C-alpha positions in Angstrom: -32.8 0.6 24.8 -29.7 0.7 22.6 -26.6 -1.3 23.2 -24.8 1.9 24.3 -27.1 2.3 27.2 -27.0 -1.3 28.3 -24.5 -2.8 30.7 -23.0 -6.1 29.4 -21.2 -8.6 31.5 -18.9 -10.5 29.1 -18.4 -13.6 31.2 -22.1 -14.3 31.3 -22.7 -14.2 27.5 -23.1 -17.1 25.1 -25.0 -17.1 21.8 -27.0 -19.7 20.0 -25.3 -19.7 16.7 -21.7 -21.0 17.3 -18.9 -21.8 14.9 -15.2 -22.4 14.9 -12.9 -19.9 13.3 -12.2 -21.0 9.8 -8.8 -21.9 8.3 -7.3 -18.7 6.9 -9.9 -16.4 8.6 -9.1 -13.0 10.1 -9.6 -12.9 14.0 -11.5 -9.6 13.8 -13.4 -10.9 10.7 -14.5 -13.9 12.7 -15.8 -11.7 15.5 -17.7 -9.6 13.0 -19.1 -12.6 11.1 -20.4 -14.3 14.4 -21.9 -11.1 15.9 -23.8 -10.6 12.6 -24.9 -14.1 12.5 -26.4 -13.8 16.0 -28.3 -10.7 15.3 -25.8 -8.2 16.8 -24.6 -5.2 14.9 -21.2 -6.5 14.1 -18.0 -5.3 15.7 -19.4 -2.1 17.4 -21.5 -4.5 19.6 -18.5 -6.7 20.3 -16.3 -3.8 21.2 -19.0 -2.3 23.5 -19.3 -5.7 25.3 -15.5 -5.8 25.7 -15.4 -2.1 27.0 -13.3 -1.1 24.0 -13.6 2.2 22.1 -15.3 2.3 18.6 -11.9 2.6 16.9 -10.1 -0.1 18.9 -8.8 -3.4 17.4 -9.3 -6.8 18.9 -6.4 -8.6 20.1 -5.4 -12.0 21.7 -6.4 -10.9 25.1 -10.0 -10.9 23.9 -9.8 -14.5 22.7 -11.3 -16.1 25.9 -14.4 -13.9 25.7 -14.9 -14.5 21.9 -14.5 -18.2 22.4 -17.2 -18.4 25.1 -19.6 -16.3 23.2 -19.2 -17.7 19.7 -17.8 -21.3 20.1 -14.3 -21.0 18.7 -11.3 -22.5 20.5 -9.2 -20.0 22.5 -6.0 -21.2 21.0 -7.1 -20.7 17.4 -8.5 -17.3 18.2 -5.2 -16.3 19.9 -3.4 -17.6 16.8 -5.5 -15.3 14.6 -5.3 -12.2 16.9 -2.1 -10.4 17.6 -1.2 -9.6 21.2 -0.8 -5.8 21.0 2.4 -4.2 22.4 2.8 -0.8 24.0 5.5 1.8 23.6 7.1 3.5 20.7 10.0 1.1 20.2 9.4 -1.5 17.5 9.1 -5.0 19.0 8.8 -8.4 17.5 5.4 -10.3 17.8 3.7 -13.3 16.3 0.7 -13.1 14.0 -1.0 -16.2 12.6 1.9 -18.3 13.6 4.4 -15.9 11.9 7.2 -14.1 13.7 7.1 -10.5 12.5 9.6 -7.7 13.4 7.6 -4.5 12.6 4.1 -3.4 13.7 3.7 -1.7 10.3 3.8 -5.0 8.6 0.1 -5.3 9.6 -2.8 -3.1 8.7 -5.3 -4.0 11.4 -7.1 -0.7 11.6 -7.6 -0.2 7.9 -9.3 -3.3 6.4 -9.3 -4.2 2.7 -11.3 -6.9 1.0 -11.9 -8.9 -2.2 -15.6 -8.8 -2.9 -15.5 -12.0 -4.8 -13.8 -13.8 -1.9 -16.3 -12.5 0.6 -19.3 -13.8 -1.5 -17.6 -17.1 -2.3 -16.0 -17.9 1.2 -18.2 -15.9 3.5 -15.3 -14.6 5.6 -12.5 -12.1 5.8 -9.2 -13.6 4.8 -6.3 -13.2 7.4 -3.7 -12.6 4.7 -5.6 -9.2 3.9 -4.2 -8.0 7.2 -0.7 -8.0 5.8 0.3 -4.5 4.7 1.8 -5.6 1.5 -1.1 -7.7 0.4 -2.8 -5.5 -2.1 -4.4 -8.0 -4.6 -6.3 -11.3 -4.7 -4.5 -13.9 -6.8 -7.5 -16.1 -6.9 -9.6 -13.5 -8.6 -6.8 -11.4 -10.2 -8.1 -8.1 -8.8 -6.8 -5.3 -6.6 -8.3 -5.4 -3.1 -10.8 -2.6 -2.1 -9.9 -0.4 0.9 -12.5 2.3 0.2 -16.2 2.2 -0.9 -16.6 2.6 -4.6 -19.9 4.5 -3.7 -19.1 7.0 -0.9 -15.3 6.9 -1.4 -14.7 6.6 2.3 -12.2 4.1 3.7 -13.7 0.8 4.7 -14.3 0.2 8.4 -14.4 -2.9 10.6 -17.5 -1.4 12.0 -19.5 -1.8 8.7 -23.0 -3.5 8.9 -22.0 -6.7 6.9 -18.9 -8.4 5.6 -19.6 -7.2 2.0 -21.5 -4.0 2.7 -20.0 -0.5 3.4 -21.1 1.6 6.4 -23.0 3.8 3.9 -25.1 0.7 2.8 -23.4 0.1 -0.5 -23.0 -3.6 -1.4 -19.6 -4.4 -2.8 -19.8 -5.7 -6.4 -18.0 -8.7 -7.8 -17.7 -7.3 -11.3 -14.3 -6.7 -12.8 -12.7 -3.4 -11.6 -11.0 -0.8 -13.8 -7.7 -1.1 -11.9 -5.9 -4.3 -12.6 -3.1 -5.6 -10.4 0.5 -5.8 -11.6 2.5 -9.0 -11.9 4.6 -7.9 -8.9 1.5 -7.3 -6.7 0.0 -10.8 -7.7 3.3 -12.5 -7.0 3.8 -10.8 -3.7 0.2 -11.6 -2.6 0.9 -15.3 -3.6 4.1 -15.4 -1.6 2.3 -13.9 1.5 -0.6 -16.3 1.1 1.9 -19.3 0.9 3.8 -18.2 4.0 0.5 -17.9 6.0 -1.0 -21.0 4.6 -4.0 -19.0 3.5 -5.1 -20.1 0.1 -8.8 -19.2 0.0 -9.8 -22.5 -1.4 -8.4 -25.9 -2.6 -8.5 -24.8 -6.2 -6.5 -21.6 -5.4 -3.6 -22.7 -7.6 -0.2 -24.3 -7.1 2.4 -22.6 -9.3 3.9 -19.4 -8.1 5.5 -18.8 -11.5 2.0 -18.5 -13.1 1.9 -14.9 -11.8 5.5 -14.0 -12.6 5.3 -12.7 -16.2 7.5 -9.6 -16.2 11.1 -8.7 -15.4 10.3 -7.0 -12.1 8.2 -9.9 -10.8 10.9 -12.4 -11.9 13.6 -10.3 -10.0 11.4 -10.3 -6.9 10.9 -14.0 -7.3 14.7 -14.6 -7.3 15.2 -12.4 -4.3 12.3 -13.6 -2.0 12.2 -17.3 -3.0 13.5 -18.8 0.3 12.8 -16.0 2.8 10.5 -16.2 5.7 7.4 -13.9 5.8 9.3 -11.5 8.1 12.2 -11.7 5.7 9.9 -11.0 2.8 8.4 -7.9 4.4 11.7 -6.5 5.5 13.4 -6.9 2.1 10.6 -5.4 0.1 10.5 -2.4 2.5 14.3 -2.2 2.3 14.3 -2.3 -1.5 11.7 0.5 -1.7 13.6 2.5 0.8 16.9 2.1 -1.1 15.1 3.0 -4.3 13.9 6.3 -2.6 17.5 7.1 -1.7 18.7 6.2 -5.2 16.2 8.5 -7.0 17.0 12.1 -8.2 13.5 13.4 -7.7 11.2 13.2 -4.8 8.4 10.7 -5.1 4.9 11.9 -4.1 3.9 9.9 -1.1 0.5 8.2 -1.3 -1.9 8.7 1.6 -4.1 5.7 1.9 -2.9 2.4 3.4 -3.5 0.4 0.2 -2.1 3.1 -2.1 1.1 3.3 0.0 1.4 -0.4 -0.1 1.0 -0.5 -3.9 3.6 2.3 -4.2 6.0 0.3 -2.0 5.6 -2.8 -4.1 6.0 -0.9 -7.3 9.1 0.9 -6.2 10.6 -2.2 -4.7 9.9 -4.2 -7.8 11.7 -1.6 -10.0 14.7 -1.5 -7.8 14.9 -5.3 -7.5 15.7 -5.3 -11.2 18.6 -3.1 -10.5 19.7 -5.5 -7.7 19.4 -8.5 -10.0 21.4 -6.8 -12.7 24.0 -5.8 -10.1 23.8 -2.2 -11.2 25.5 0.5 -9.3 23.4 2.8 -7.1 23.8 6.1 -5.3 22.2 6.7 -1.9 21.4 10.4 -1.9 21.1 10.7 1.9 23.6 10.9 4.6 21.5 9.0 7.1 19.7 6.0 5.6 18.6 4.8 9.1 15.4 3.0 8.1 17.3 1.0 5.5 20.0 -0.1 7.8 17.7 -1.0 10.6 15.6 -3.2 8.3 18.7 -5.1 7.3 20.8 -5.2 10.5 17.9 -5.9 12.9 17.8 -9.4 11.3 21.1 -10.2 13.1 19.5 -9.5 16.4 16.5 -11.7 15.8 16.5 -15.3 17.2 13.5 -16.0 14.8 15.4 -15.2 11.5 15.9 -18.1 9.2 19.5 -18.8 7.7 18.1 -17.5 4.3 17.0 -14.3 6.0 20.3 -13.8 7.5 22.3 -14.6 4.4 20.1 -12.4 2.2 20.2 -9.5 4.6 24.0 -9.7 4.7 24.3 -9.9 0.9 22.0 -7.0 0.4 23.8 -4.8 2.8 27.1 -5.7 1.3 25.8 -4.9 -2.2 24.5 -1.6 -1.0 27.7 -0.7 0.7 29.8 -1.6 -2.3 27.7 0.2 -4.7 26.9 3.4 -2.8 30.4 4.7 -2.8 29.7 7.6 -5.1 27.3 9.0 -2.5 30.0 8.9 0.2 27.6 6.9 2.5 29.3 3.6 1.9 32.7 5.0 3.0 31.3 6.7 6.2 29.6 3.4 7.3 32.1 0.9 5.8 32.0 -1.1 9.1 28.4 -2.1 8.5 29.4 -4.1 5.5 31.4 -6.3 8.0 28.4 -6.9 10.3 28.3 -10.5 11.4 25.0 -11.9 10.5 25.9 -15.5 10.3 
């Protein structure tokens, strides 16, 4: 009888192989790892036992069941699993101890992996759940978000940590696409904020991945910001750059490609900010950009550095966007009280 045909009572389950969730391990990755270790078919079985759909993601409400089944502490599982919010309005939440202001800062339904880390560490790293983590600093490679063999997007429902649903085992060899300095720098910053370094020998010097002007500009802008501040500012830089360009940029479709495009555009625009160059916002309604910056003022979680930088960037945009007419129409925003 297949598991689809079997009624499972979650409160009565407990498995022989038990283990604590590891430092820096993804919550969904933990459930997958433990189900496989106990002879189950990974997350599809876990979701069935929790009465979830095949495409659902695990959240903090599932932590008590996972803790009973597999032996981890409820508190650590809740720490590694976001408590999902409902409704269309963006709400703040906590993930891995970090306060975040936008749901799209996470990529929970579209996994990405470093095959080298999977083989060496034996678990999925929680830093990979952040939307702007597109590279592995430890192995200097772009993360995989689709199978090199079947070309389909990776799924949390795959049969093993390092095997695609088609049966292809991810390879550790060097890949043809190399990460940029900005991608490596941003991945390192996110790892630092989340305390997820992969291993003790991971490295200590952020400057070691800053070897071009764009990465240096990002480093200067993001140095003292919180994780939420880092995410907001990178997205704000990319949005401002889109408004500043004459031609339309072709939008990437996959989650990883979109993130790489965001990092690239933000990095290029950060050079413009660092040089204090003038910019023109070629739109009359830069709502997303304004929201990313001004929402910091309403957040009780924002650090003084976040507040100061958001104010400075908004003021710079207002002062340098006069040629577009947008700055004049929204001059009051430059006086927004963020301190």
